[in-house]
MARMI-249298 format. One record per residue: x, y, z of N, C-alpha, C in turn. Coordinates in steps of 0.02 Angstrom, whole numbers, padded with zeros to 5 digits, always signed. Layout:
% residues N
XYZXYZXYZ/...
***
This chain:
% residues 471
+00042-00060+00000+00000+00000+00000+00044+00062+00000/+00026+00113-00039+00063+00175-00040+00044+00219+00020/+00096+00248+00050+00084+00295+00104+00075+00365+00075/+00034+00406+00108+00024+00475+00086+00076+00519+00120/+00115+00554+00079+00167+00598+00105+00138+00668+00117/+00183+00713+00137+00162+00782+00149+00137+00814+00085/+00098+00868+00093+00072+00906+00036+00122+00961+00018/+00133+00969-00047+00180+01020-00073+00142+01069-00118/+00172+01126-00128+00145+01173-00177+00164+01149-00248/+00225+01124-00255+00250+01101-00320+00291+01038-00311/+00276+00988-00352+00320+00929-00358+00349+00930-00428/+00416+00927-00430+00452+00926-00494+00482+00858-00504/+00465+00826-00559+00490+00759-00575+00550+00766-00620/+00609+00754-00593+00671+00757-00632+00713+00818-00614/+00777+00806-00601+00823+00860-00579+00873+00877-00633/+00850+00879-00696+00891+00906-00750+00889+00981-00749/+00921+01014-00798+00924+01088-00798+00855+01121-00795/+00805+01094-00830+00739+01126-00829+00708+01123-00759/+00713+01066-00726+00687+01059-00659+00726+01100-00608/+00792+01101-00615+00834+01141-00570+00816+01215-00574/+00809+01240-00636+00796+01312-00643+00724+01330-00625/+00678+01282-00630+00611+01295-00604+00614+01305-00529/+00649+01260-00495+00654+01264-00422+00694+01327-00401/+00747+01342-00437+00787+01401-00421+00745+01464-00424/+00709+01473-00480+00671+01535-00488+00613+01538-00439/+00581+01482-00425+00527+01481-00376+00553+01501-00307/+00612+01477-00289+00641+01494-00224+00657+01568-00219/+00666+01601-00277+00679+01673-00278+00615+01714-00273/+00566+01695-00313+00506+01737-00318+00449+01714-00272/+00450+01650-00252+00399+01625-00207+00432+01584-00151/+00473+01616-00110+00511+01577-00059+00467+01543-00008/+00403+01564-00004+00358+01533+00045+00331+01466+00019/+00340+01452-00045+00312+01391-00074+00353+01329-00053/+00317+01275-00044+00348+01212-00025+00361+01172-00089/+00425+01162-00105+00446+01133-00169+00482+01067-00157/+00463+01017-00196+00496+00951-00193+00519+00931-00263/+00583+00910-00267+00609+00879-00328+00619+00805-00315/+00593+00763-00360+00603+00691-00354+00648+00670-00413/+00705+00639-00398+00754+00619-00448+00773+00546-00438/+00768+00506-00491+00782+00435-00484+00857+00420-00477/+00899+00468-00499+00971+00459-00494+00999+00486-00429/+01065+00501-00431+01102+00521-00371+01116+00596-00370/+01138+00619-00312+01165+00686-00306+01223+00694-00355/+01234+00754-00380+01289+00765-00427+01356+00746-00396/+01361+00752-00330+01423+00735-00295+01437+00660-00293/+01385+00620-00305+01393+00547-00302+01392+00514-00370/+01389+00554-00422+01387+00526-00490+01459+00513-00515/+01471+00453-00535+01538+00433-00555+01534+00382-00611/+01571+00393-00665+01574+00346-00720+01639+00306-00715/+01636+00239-00713+01697+00199-00705+01737+00188-00769/+01712+00212-00827+01746+00197-00890+01819+00221-00890/+01835+00283-00869+01905+00305-00871+01952+00260-00832/+01928+00231-00776+01971+00189-00735+01974+00117-00760/+01916+00091-00782+01912+00020-00801+01921+00008-00876/+01918+00062-00915+01921+00056-00989+01866+00012-01017/+01810+00011-00983+01752-00024-01009+01689+00001-00974/+01633-00005-01010+01569+00014-00981+01540-00046-00943/+01525-00036-00879+01498-00092-00839+01422-00086-00832/+01393-00037-00868+01320-00027-00866+01294-00023-00794/+01314+00031-00762+01299+00042-00691+01225+00031-00676/+01212+00001-00619+01144-00012-00596+01130+00031-00534/+01069+00053-00524+01011+00041-00568+01010+00086-00629/+01052+00140-00631+01050+00186-00687+01121+00208-00705/+01128+00226-00768+01191+00254-00792+01203+00322-00761/+01261+00331-00730+01277+00395-00698+01289+00451-00747/+01301+00436-00810+01311+00489-00859+01245+00521-00879/+01192+00481-00881+01128+00508-00905+01079+00525-00849/+01092+00500-00788+01042+00505-00735+01072+00535-00672/+01032+00577-00638+01054+00608-00576+01045+00683-00579/+01063+00717-00525+01056+00790-00523+01097+00821-00579/+01065+00865-00617+01092+00900-00676+01085+00858-00739/+01056+00798-00734+01044+00757-00793+01107+00744-00833/+01098+00733-00898+01156+00720-00941+01202+00781-00945/+01176+00840-00926+01216+00901-00928+01277+00899-00883/+01274+00860-00830+01331+00857-00783+01390+00820-00814/+01379+00779-00863+01433+00742-00894+01442+00762-00967/+01404+00811-00991+01414+00833-01059+01471+00883-01061/+01488+00907-01121+01539+00958-01126+01512+01025-01103/+01447+01029-01092+01415+01087-01061+01426+01152-01099/+01397+01155-01158+01398+01217-01197+01331+01253-01187/+01335+01318-01175+01276+01360-01169+01269+01398-01234/+01219+01381-01273+01206+01416-01336+01169+01481-01322/+01198+01536-01343+01168+01602-01332+01129+01622-01395/+01134+01684-01417+01097+01703-01478+01134+01759-01513/+01122+01764-01578+01152+01816-01619+01115+01881-01609/+01149+01932-01582+01116+01995-01567+01094+02032-01630/+01121+02013-01688+01101+02044-01750+01040+02011-01783/+01018+01956-01753+00961+01919-01781+00899+01932-01738/+00842+01937-01770+00779+01946-01733+00756+01881-01701/+00782+01825-01725+00760+01760-01702+00813+01725-01659/+00789+01680-01616+00833+01633-01581+00836+01572-01626/+00895+01555-01650+00901+01507-01705+00907+01434-01684/+00926+01421-01622+00935+01352-01600+00902+01342-01532/+00887+01280-01515+00866+01265-01447+00795+01240-01438/+00758+01228-01493+00693+01199-01485+00635+01247-01499/+00578+01233-01469+00515+01267-01488+00492+01321-01439/+00530+01334-01387+00508+01383-01337+00493+01451-01368/+00535+01477-01414+00520+01543-01444+00454+01546-01480/+00431+01489-01508+00367+01488-01543+00309+01498-01495/+00318+01481-01432+00265+01487-01382+00266+01555-01348/+00326+01578-01331+00330+01639-01290+00358+01699-01328/+00381+01688-01390+00408+01743-01430+00485+01745-01425/+00516+01771-01479+00589+01771-01483+00621+01821-01435/+00592+01880-01428+00621+01929-01382+00617+01906-01310/+00561+01877-01291+00555+01851-01223+00606+01796-01211/+00618+01755-01262+00667+01701-01255+00737+01730-01247/+00753+01782-01285+00818+01815-01278+00828+01842-01207/+00776+01871-01180+00780+01898-01111+00793+01842-01061/+00761+01785-01072+00772+01727-01028+00843+01701-01035/+00868+01698-01096+00937+01675-01106+00986+01720-01068/+00976+01786-01074+01019+01833-01037+01016+01820-00962/+00955+01809-00938+00945+01798-00866+00979+01733-00843/+00967+01679-00879+00997+01615-00861+01073+01615-00868/+01097+01652-00918+01169+01658-00928+01201+01690-00867/+01169+01740-00839+01195+01773-00779+01197+01725-00720/+01146+01682-00715+01145+01632-00661+01204+01584-00669/+01215+01561-00729+01272+01516-00740+01338+01550-00723/+01344+01614-00740+01405+01651-00722+01411+01658-00647/+01356+01672-00613+01357+01680-00540+01380+01616-00505/+01366+01559-00535+01384+01495-00504+01449+01466-00531/+01487+01508-00567+01554+01488-00587+01563+01473-00660/+01517+01495-00703+01524+01482-00775+01582+01519-00806/+01606+01492-00861+01661+01522-00900+01640+01591-00925/+01685+01640-00915+01668+01709-00936+01679+01721-01010/+01725+01686-01041+01739+01696-01112+01683+01667-01155/+01668+01702-01209+01617+01679-01257+01650+01670-01324/+01639+01612-01355+01667+01598-01422+01616+01620-01475/+01642+01643-01532+01599+01656-01589+01575+01727-01597/+01601+01773-01556+01577+01843-01561+01628+01887-01598/+01686+01860-01612+01736+01897-01650+01747+01865-01718/+01791+01893-01758+01811+01865-01823+01750+01854-01869/+01704+01901-01867+01642+01894-01906+01656+01889-01981/+01708+01924-02005+01723+01922-02077+01745+01852-02098/+01787+01821-02057+01810+01753-02073+01752+01703-02069/+01710+01711-02019+01653+01666-02012+01606+01673-02072/+01597+01735-02095+01553+01747-02153+01581+01712-02216/+01646+01710-02224+01675+01675-02281+01658+01601-02279/+01661+01571-02220+01644+01500-02213+01569+01490-02227/+01528+01536-02201+01455+01532-02213+01440+01536-02287/+01473+01583-02321+01461+01591-02393+01483+01530-02432/+01540+01502-02413+01565+01442-02446+01516+01384-02436/+01491+01376-02374+01442+01324-02360+01378+01334-02400/+01356+01397-02403+01294+01412-02440+01300+01394-02513/+01360+01404-02542+01370+01386-02612+01364+01311-02625/+01370+01271-02572+01361+01198-02576+01294+01176-02547/+01248+01224-02539+01181+01211-02512+01182+01185-02441/+01229+01209-02403+01234+01193-02332+01231+01258-02292/+01192+01258-02240+01184+01318-02199+01227+01312-02136/+01266+01364-02122+01304+01367-02061+01270+01416-02013/+01249+01390-01956+01219+01433-01904+01275+01447-01853/+01294+01510-01848+01346+01528-01799+01315+01571-01745/+01321+01548-01684+01295+01585-01627+01348+01584-01572/+01347+01634-01528+01395+01634-01473+01386+01573-01428/+01442+01546-01404+01443+01487-01361+01483+01502-01298/+01453+01486-01241+01490+01488-01178+01505+01415-01158/+01568+01397-01159+01586+01327-01147+01607+01318-01074/+01569+01277-01037+01585+01264-00967+01638+01210-00959/+01633+01157-01000+01679+01100-00992+01649+01049-00946/+01662+00985-00961+01630+00930-00923+01645+00934-00849/+01710+00942-00831+01727+00942-00760+01701+01005-00726/+01701+01062-00760+01678+01125-00731+01601+01125-00722/+01566+01092-00768+01493+01091-00763+01471+01053-00700/+01506+01000-00683+01488+00963-00622+01499+01006-00560/+01552+01045-00561+01567+01092-00507+01510+01142-00499/+01491+01170-00557+01439+01222-00558+01373+01194-00534/+01353+01136-00560+01289+01107-00540+01290+01085-00467/+01349+01068-00442+01355+01053-00371+01337+01113-00328/+01360+01172-00350+01343+01233-00314+01268+01248-00318/+01238+01233-00376+01166+01243-00383+01127+01195-00338/+01151+01133-00333+01118+01085-00289+01121+01109-00217/+01180+01133-00196+01187+01159-00128+01140+01219-00116/+01136+01262-00166+01094+01322-00159+01021+01303-00148/+00996+01256-00188+00926+01236-00182+00912+01207-00112/+00957+01164-00089+00947+01133-00023+00950+01185+00033/+00995+01233+00025+01002+01285+00076+00944+01334+00076/+00906+01336+00021+00850+01382+00016+00782+01347+00019/+00781+01290+00052+00718+01259+00070+00688+01211+00019/+00722+01200-00038+00696+01152-00086+00715+01082-00063/+00665+01039-00060+00678+00969-00041+00694+00928-00104/+00744+00885-00099+00763+00841-00154+00765+00770-00129/+00729+00726-00161+00731+00655-00145+00768+00620-00202/+00824+00589-00187+00863+00552-00236+00846+00477-00233/+00858+00443-00288+00849+00370-00290+00776+00349-00285/+00731+00392-00308+00659+00376-00304+00628+00379-00374/+00590+00328-00390+00559+00323-00456+00487+00345-00453/+00470+00394-00495+00400+00413-00503+00368+00364-00552/+00316+00331-00529+00284+00280-00570+00222+00306-00607/+00190+00357-00579+00128+00381-00609+00111+00450-00582/+00062+00481-00614+00035+00545-00591-00033+00532-00559/-00048+00568-00507-00114+00564-00477-00158+00617-00510/-00211+00594-00543-00258+00640-00576-00327+00628-00549/-00358+00682-00524-00425+00678-00496-00468+00732-00529/-00524+00711-00557-00570+00758-00589-00536+00802-00641/-00492+00771-00680-00458+00806-00734-00402+00852-00713/-00382+00849-00650-00327+00891-00626-00272+00848-00596/-00209+00869-00607-00152+00835-00575-00150+00853-00501/-00144+00803-00459-00145+00813-00387-00080+00792-00353/-00037+00756-00389+00025+00732-00359+00055+00676-00400/+00101+00639-00369+00135+00584-00404+00138+00522-00360/+00145+00466-00393+00151+00401-00360+00223+00377-00365/+00253+00360-00308+00319+00329-00308+00315+00262-00274/+00369+00225-00275+00370+00159-00243+00362+00164-00167/+00381+00222-00139+00379+00229-00066+00317+00266-00042/+00278+00294-00089+00218+00329-00068+00196+00382-00117/+00140+00413-00101+00112+00466-00143+00131+00534-00116/+00151+00578-00162+00167+00647-00144+00115+00692-00177/+00078+00729-00138+00025+00772-00164+00051+00843-00172/+00023+00878-00222+00045+00946-00235-00008+00983-00275/-00007+01049-00270-00052+01090-00310-00032+01091-00383/+00033+01085-00396+00060+01087-00464+00110+01030-00472/+00107+00997-00531+00154+00943-00547+00191+00962-00611/+00257+00960-00607+00300+00979-00663+00340+00918-00685/+00333+00899-00749+00371+00843-00776+00431+00873-00814/+00491+00861-00789+00552+00888-00820+00604+00832-00825/+00587+00781-00862+00626+00719-00859+00685+00716-00908/+00692+00761-00955+00748+00758-01001+00739+00703-01053/+00789+00697-01097+00784+00647-01151+00783+00576-01125/+00818+00564-01069+00819+00496-01041+00751+00475-01015/+00708+00524-01001+00640+00508-00977+00587+00513-01030/+00608+00517-01093+00559+00526-01147+00510+00466-01151/+00536+00406-01140+00492+00347-01140+00440+00351-01085/+00462+00370-01025+00418+00376-00968+00363+00426-00982/+00382+00484-01009+00332+00536-01023+00285+00514-01078/+00311+00480-01128+00268+00456-01182+00215+00408-01156/+00236+00364-01110+00189+00316-01080+00136+00353-01038/+00157+00405-01002+00109+00444-00963+00057+00477-01009/+00081+00502-01066+00036+00535-01113-00017+00485-01139/+00006+00425-01155-00041+00374-01180-00091+00354-01127/-00066+00345-01066-00109+00320-01012-00162+00372-00992/-00142+00435-00988-00187+00487-00961-00215+00533-01015/-00205+00514-01077-00231+00553-01134-00206+00626-01132/-00142+00632-01116-00108+00696-01121-00093+00709-01194/-00115+00765-01220-00110+00777-01292-00038+00788-01313/-00020+00756-01368+00047+00764-01396+00043+00755-01472/+00094+00778-01505+00100+00769-01578+00157+00720-01591/+00157+00691-01651+00212+00647-01670+00271+00693-01688/+00323+00690-01647+00379+00735-01656+00433+00706-01701/+00487+00744-01706+00545+00724-01746+00592+00683-01702/+00622+00631-01732+00674+00594-01697+00738+00600-01738/+00793+00613-01704+00858+00620-01736+00899+00557-01724/+00919+00524-01779+00959+00464-01775+01024+00476-01814/+01079+00456-01786+01142+00467-01821+01201+00436-01787/+01258+00470-01794+01322+00444-01769+01360+00500-01733/+01409+00480-01695+01459+00527-01670+01519+00521-01716/+01540+00578-01743+01593+00581-01794+01656+00608-01763/+01714+00578-01779+01777+00599-01749+01830+00607-01803/+01865+00664-01801+01918+00679-01848+01973+00717-01812/+02031+00722-01842+02086+00758-01812+02071+00833-01808/+02094+00865-01755+02087+00938-01748+02143+00972-01786/+02133+00977-01851+02183+01009-01893+02150+01038-01955/+02185+01085-01988+02159+01114-02049+02096+01154-02039/+02047+01143-02083+01986+01183-02083+01946+01174-02019/+01941+01113-01994+01900+01103-01934+01932+01137-01873/+01999+01138-01871+02032+01172-01816+02019+01247-01819/+02017+01275-01879+02002+01346-01885+01931+01361-01863/+01884+01317-01879+01815+01326-01856+01813+01323-01779/+01850+01277-01750+01855+01273-01677+01877+01339-01647/+01928+01368-01678+01957+01430-01653+01909+01489-01661/+01875+01491-01717+01831+01548-01732+01765+01545-01694/+01736+01486-01691+01667+01480-01665+01659+01431-01608/+01707+01390-01596+01705+01333-01550+01658+01279-01576/+01598+01298-01596+01551+01250-01624+01519+01279-01687/+01527+01245-01743+01492+01263-01804+01433+01217-01815/+01374+01245-01822+01314+01204-01833+01298+01204-01907/+01316+01150-01942+01304+01144-02014+01240+01104-02026/+01199+01129-02071+01135+01097-02085+01127+01090-02161/+01108+01031-02183+01097+01020-02255+01037+00976-02267/+01012+00977-02328+00958+00932-02351+00984+00896-02412/+01021+00841-02399+01059+00809-02453+01016+00760-02492/+01038+00748-02553+01005+00699-02597+01016+00628-02569/+00973+00581-02585+00914+00589-02628+00850+00605-02590/+00850+00599-02523+00787+00604-02485+00771+00676-02463/+00823+00718-02461+00815+00788-02440+00793+00795-02368/+00808+00745-02327+00795+00751-02255+00845+00801-02225/+00827+00830-02170+00873+00875-02134+00928+00834-02101/+00990+00852-02115+01048+00821-02083+01090+00878-02053/+01116+00868-01993+01151+00923-01960+01206+00898-01915/+01255+00942-01903+01304+00929-01851+01277+00958-01786/+01299+00928-01731+01271+00946-01666+01323+00930-01612/+01328+00973-01562+01370+00959-01503+01442+00947-01522/+01474+00999-01550+01544+00994-01571+01589+00998-01510/+01640+00954-01508+01686+00952-01451+01758+00957-01475/+01784+01018-01482+01854+01027-01502+01902+00994-01451/+01949+00956-01477+01999+00923-01435+01966+00880-01381/+01908+00852-01399+01868+00816-01350+01874+00741-01354/+01826+00707-01322+01827+00634-01316+01757+00607-01331/+01754+00554-01369+01690+00519-01380+01674+00480-01317/+01611+00477-01299+01590+00443-01238+01533+00396-01252/+01523+00348-01208+01466+00303-01211+01419+00319-01153/+01354+00314-01165+01306+00323-01113+01252+00270-01119/+01226+00248-01062+01178+00193-01061+01111+00220-01038/+01059+00205-01076+00991+00226-01058+00956+00172-01017/+00898+00189-00989+00866+00144-00941+00847+00077-00970/+00836+00075-01036+00819+00010-01066+00881-00030-01084/+00939-00006-01064+01001-00044-01072+01039-00029-01136/+01013+00013-01181+01048+00026-01243+01106+00074-01232/+01161+00062-01267+01220+00104-01263+01221+00151-01324/+01229+00215-01311+01231+00264-01364+01296+00304-01360/+01315+00332-01417+01375+00374-01420+01357+00446-01401/+01406+00481-01373+01399+00552-01359+01470+00581-01359/+01477+00643-01338+01543+00673-01338+01552+00721-01281/+01615+00727-01257+01633+00773-01203+01690+00817-01225/+01696+00875-01195+01754+00917-01202+01769+00948-01134/+01831+00943-01113+01852+00967-01047+01888+01034-01053/+01892+01070-00999+01930+01132-00998+02005+01119-00993/+02024+01066-00960+02095+01051-00949+02119+00992-00991/+02085+00937-00987+02106+00876-01023+02089+00882-01097/+02138+00867-01140+02129+00877-01212+02151+00815-01252/+02117+00804-01309+02140+00755-01358+02164+00793-01419/+02183+00757-01471+02203+00790-01534+02147+00785-01586/+02087+00765-01564+02031+00756-01609+01973+00803-01593/+01930+00813-01642+01867+00847-01634+01811+00798-01647/+01760+00797-01605+01702+00753-01618+01638+00793-01615/+01588+00769-01651+01521+00799-01651+01473+00748-01678/+01409+00759-01665+01357+00716-01692+01341+00736-01763/+01325+00686-01804+01293+00698-01869+01225+00664-01864/+01172+00703-01866+01105+00677-01853+01059+00687-01913/+01021+00635-01928+00971+00638-01981+00902+00641-01948/+00865+00693-01966+00799+00704-01935+00744+00667-01973/+00701+00634-01936+00645+00597-01967+00580+00615-01933/+00533+00639-01972+00466+00653-01946+00419+00604-01980/+00387+00563-01941+00345+00509-01967+00274+00534-01980/+00242+00503-02028+00174+00521-02047+00126+00464-02028/+00063+00477-02036+00012+00426-02020+00024+00362-02060/+00010+00305-02030-00021+00295-01964+00030+00288-01907/+00095+00294-01922+00146+00281-01871+00149+00337-01820/+00149+00319-01755+00149+00369-01702+00197+00352-01645/+00247+00312-01659+00292+00290-01606+00366+00301-01625/+00386+00363-01635+00455+00377-01655+00507+00357-01603/+00491+00364-01539+00538+00345-01486+00550+00269-01488/+00497+00230-01496+00503+00158-01499+00544+00138-01561/+00533+00173-01616+00572+00159-01677+00646+00171-01665/+00662+00228-01635+00732+00244-01622+00763+00194-01573/+00724+00172-01524+00750+00122-01478+00766+00056-01514/+00726+00038-01561+00738-00024-01599+00803-00018-01640/+00815+00041-01668+00877+00052-01704+00936+00043-01657/+00931+00073-01597+00985+00067-01548+00995-00005-01526/+00940-00041-01514+00945-00110-01492+00978-00154-01545/+00959-00143-01608+00987-00183-01662+01061-00170-01670/+01081-00107-01668+01152-00090-01674+01192-00118-01616/+01165-00113-01555+01198-00142-01496+01204-00218-01501/+01154-00249-01532+01154-00322-01540+01215-00345-01579/+01237-00304-01626+01294-00322-01668+01360-00317-01631/+01360-00284-01574+01424-00269-01540+01424-00290-01467/+01382-00337-01451+01378-00362-01382+01364-00306-01332/+01321-00259-01353+01299-00206-01308+01343-00144-01306/+01396-00143-01346+01440-00084-01346+01422-00038-01404/+01449+00023-01402+01446+00068-01459+01490+00040-01514/+01467+00044-01576+01506+00020-01634+01545+00078-01664/+01607+00064-01686+01647+00115-01720+01669+00087-01788/+01668+00130-01838+01687+00109-01906+01722+00166-01942/+01774+00149-01980+01808+00198-02021+01763+00220-02079/+01765+00284-02097+01723+00308-02151+01742+00274-02217/+01807+00263-02228+01829+00230-02289+01802+00159-02295/+01795+00125-02238+01768+00057-02240+01694+00057-02258/+01658+00109-02235+01588+00115-02255+01583+00124-02330/+01625+00168-02358+01623+00180-02430+01642+00117-02469/+01685+00076-02440+01707+00015-02474+01664-00045-02459/+01611-00036-02420+01565-00091-02406+01593-00145-02363/+01635-00128-02314+01664-00179-02270+01663-00155-02198/+01667-00202-02152+01670-00185-02082+01741-00162-02065/+01749-00132-02006+01814-00113-01980+01836-00166-01930/+01899-00187-01936+01927-00236-01890+01971-00202-01838/+01983-00237-01783+02022-00210-01728+02091-00187-01751/+02125-00228-01790+02192-00211-01813+02192-00147-01855/+02140-00140-01896+02135-00080-01938+02124-00018-01895/+02084-00025-01843+02071+00032-01798+02134+00051-01761/+02173+00002-01739+02234+00015-01702+02286+00051-01745/+02286+00040-01810+02334+00071-01855+02306+00131-01892/+02247+00153-01873+02214+00208-01907+02247+00274-01888/+02250+00320-01935+02282+00385-01921+02241+00428-01873/+02175+00418-01871+02133+00451-01821+02123+00402-01763/+02152+00418-01706+02149+00373-01648+02081+00379-01614/+02050+00323-01602+01984+00322-01568+01992+00343-01495/+01953+00392-01473+01957+00414-01404+01910+00375-01358/+01861+00339-01387+01818+00295-01347+01847+00225-01352/+01885+00205-01302+01921+00142-01305+01876+00081-01299/+01816+00091-01273+01771+00034-01265+01730+00019-01328/+01734+00063-01378+01695+00053-01439+01718-00010-01476/+01670-00045-01505+01683-00109-01539+01690-00097-01614/+01748-00111-01645+01753-00105-01718+01703-00152-01752/+01669-00126-01802+01618-00167-01835+01588-00131-01894/+01523-00142-01905+01488-00115-01963+01423-00084-01941/+01422-00018-01934+01361+00015-01910+01306+00014-01963/+01324+00002-02026+01273+00002-02079+01227-00058-02074/+01245-00108-02033+01200-00165-02022+01146-00148-01971/+01155-00094-01933+01105-00076-01882+01067-00013-01897/+01100+00037-01926+01067+00100-01941+01032+00095-02008/+00969+00115-02013+00929+00105-02074+00961+00138-02136/+00945+00111-02194+00974+00132-02258+00964+00207-02269/+00904+00231-02259+00890+00302-02273+00932+00347-02229/+00936+00331-02164+00976+00371-02118+01049+00368-02136/+01074+00308-02151+01145+00300-02167+01163+00334-02232/+01118+00331-02281+01130+00365-02345+01134+00441-02334/+01089+00468-02292+01091+00539-02276+01158+00559-02245/+01182+00518-02199+01244+00534-02163+01304+00532-02211/+01309+00479-02250+01365+00472-02296+01366+00529-02347/+01309+00545-02375+01306+00598-02425+01320+00667-02394/+01298+00676-02332+01313+00739-02298+01388+00746-02287/+01421+00692-02267+01494+00695-02257+01530+00712-02322/+01509+00683-02376+01540+00697-02441+01528+00770-02462/+01468+00796-02448+01454+00866-02465+01493+00913-02419/+01498+00896-02356+01534+00938-02309+01608+00943-02325/+01635+00892-02357+01706+00892-02376+01722+00949-02424/+01671+00973-02460+01681+01030-02505+01686+01096-02467/+01661+01095-02406+01662+01155-02364+01719+01152-02313/+01727+01094-02282+01778+01083-02231+01824+01027-02256/+01881+01047-02283+01927+00998-02312+01949+00948-02259/+01947+00884-02277+01965+00831-02231+01905+00798-02198/+01846+00824-02210+01785+00797-02179+01774+00725-02202/+01790+00710-02265+01778+00643-02292+01842+00601-02292/+01890+00618-02249+01950+00576-02242+01928+00504-02226/+01953+00455-02264+01932+00385-02251+01949+00360-02181/+01997+00393-02147+02015+00371-02079+01972+00403-02025/+01928+00449-02043+01882+00477-01994+01836+00422-01968/+01814+00430-01905+01778+00376-01872+01705+00395-01859/+01661+00345-01868+01590+00352-01853+01572+00303-01798/+01545+00329-01743+01523+00288-01687+01447+00286-01688/+01419+00227-01679+01347+00224-01682+01316+00178-01630/+01253+00192-01615+01215+00249-01639+01218+00308-01591/+01203+00367-01616+01187+00424-01573+01116+00445-01589/+01074+00448-01538+01003+00461-01547+00981+00514-01497/+00940+00561-01519+00914+00612-01474+00839+00599-01465/+00820+00581-01403+00751+00564-01388+00712+00625-01364/+00689+00666-01411+00647+00723-01392+00586+00726-01438/+00557+00668-01451+00504+00665-01501+00434+00660-01471/+00426+00677-01406+00359+00675-01378+00315+00732-01404/+00345+00792-01409+00309+00852-01432+00242+00859-01395/+00246+00863-01329+00186+00871-01288+00154+00939-01305/+00089+00939-01313+00054+01001-01329+00045+01043-01266/+00069+01105-01269+00070+01149-01211+00038+01216-01227/+00008+01248-01176-00018+01315-01187+00036+01366-01172/+00019+01430-01171+00069+01483-01161+00101+01481-01093/+00071+01444-01045+00101+01436-00979+00138+01370-00971/+00145+01333-01026+00178+01268-01028+00138+01215-00990/+00073+01225-00988+00028+01178-00956-00001+01131-01008/-00007+01067-00990-00038+01018-01034-00114+01025-01033/-00148+00982-01068-00221+00983-01066-00249+00957-01000/-00205+00928-00958-00224+00910-00890-00209+00970-00845/-00258+00995-00812-00248+01055-00770-00196+01043-00716/-00152+01092-00706-00099+01091-00656-00045+01039-00669/-00041+01014-00731+00013+00970-00752+00053+01005-00807/+00117+01013-00795+00161+01051-00840+00217+01006-00864/+00241+01020-00925+00296+00980-00954+00347+01028-00984/+00410+01020-00966+00462+01065-00990+00525+01025-01008/+00572+01060-01040+00637+01030-01055+00637+00987-01117/+00693+00952-01126+00704+00912-01187+00656+00853-01192/+00641+00821-01135+00599+00762-01136+00529+00775-01161/+00505+00837-01154+00438+00856-01177+00438+00878-01250/+00497+00877-01281+00502+00900-01350+00500+00975-01356/+00507+01011-01299+00502+01083-01299+00569+01117-01314/+00623+01089-01287+00689+01120-01293+00741+01070-01317/+00799+01099-01334+00857+01058-01352+00919+01092-01323/+00949+01062-01273+01010+01090-01246+01001+01122-01178/+01058+01133-01144+01058+01157-01075+01025+01225-01067/+01045+01272-01110+01022+01340-01101+00946+01345-01108/+00919+01317-01162+00847+01324-01173+00807+01284-01123/+00833+01227-01101+00799+01190-01047+00796+01232-00984/+00852+01266-00968+00854+01310-00910+00803+01366-00917/+00800+01395-00977+00752+01450-00990+00680+01427-00980/+00665+01366-01003+00596+01342-00995+00578+01335-00922/+00627+01317-00879+00614+01312-00808+00599+01380-00776/+00639+01430-00794+00628+01497-00767+00561+01525-00790/+00546+01516-00854+00483+01541-00880+00423+01509-00844/+00427+01444-00835+00372+01409-00801+00365+01435-00730/+00420+01442-00694+00416+01465-00624+00382+01533-00618/+00396+01576-00666+00367+01644-00664+00292+01645-00678/+00268+01592-00711+00198+01590-00730+00157+01539-00692/+00190+01502-00648+00157+01445-00616+00100+01466-00570/+00107+01523-00536+00056+01542-00486+00022+01608-00504/+00025+01625-00569-00010+01685-00592-00085+01674-00595/
***
């Protein structure tokens, strides 16, 4: 039998950036409110990945420390804060929040959240605000090849620094009356007479006037199931399936690193004309593995402030929006991940680009003698084309070939592709201007709701929600 816990003003499910910033802003503007965060993972201080010490992924139980815990995947990411181009009327990256609240309001939120990150120890230097003439030359060159370069200012925290920063935020919340329960799984929402009243956990029910779901991409499955069970309105969203790409930090890519830190290249390559893009660029960084709750291993990337490699890595993602009658993009993406993992005994697969072009797998000896050294030592040499669907793989290969016309060396046969990398933000929960679902007093924010993409915009969604929660 579930025990009834204390009553709260707000229960926040998930302690990723969106949930953290909701609680932070509420503690500022409504300090009298009783706020509870429920997080299935650990405190940021107790999150530890054994891969660097053991040189293998042991698939930590009950959850992967890279994807789960206070600060979400952001605590182990390279932690880039995407800002905005002051010369543009629009916010060009980060999801759908500007469509709901307007671009100027979003810019104001970015400025506000940026100041909070600085207050808690964020990097003061911003990449991408100088050398505009050189950046324009690269943009023009890309445009001549039908590829769009989105350049926006980036504040890079670094993987090790982001954990430090989020540790300070965790301390701040606890010191200012926010309760946080770690290691607790929310199993359901309590809905009475069409209104959210609280949540159900294994240890009991927590009641609240407002319930906020801020589960991040790792909780996309959970949120999707809640939507189906309680008839929470959602649309069939986009799912991004692709690879983590690794090349040497030299030549054109090194210059892009220096000028912008991260170049966001977007193309619609033949023959399908699907959107293909680079994402999460990590100059001198390291490819990483992360494990999701269903046990699948995915590729990702980190960049540190102190520790450096001689390679640059980034995602190459192919966007897919499904049409009727199919309505399960997350399940589809999971199947892709499961199939690719099946080929490699549960590890991330790595393959040389030249081997893909030549229709062969990559062998261990070939990887060891490759001019581009793999930074993810646990990756299994193999053939990612046996797991990633033809359309997606064709998009990625053709995008790499087209990008080589813009960034020389992009199609080097020794460059490495790690697979799969998948972004689970395809719930696209339908929200009103207050980020409320069709269930009264139930709100959904962050990447898991399909609202945002990335640390900064997830943080902004939390602040915006907090300001409107009790209006």
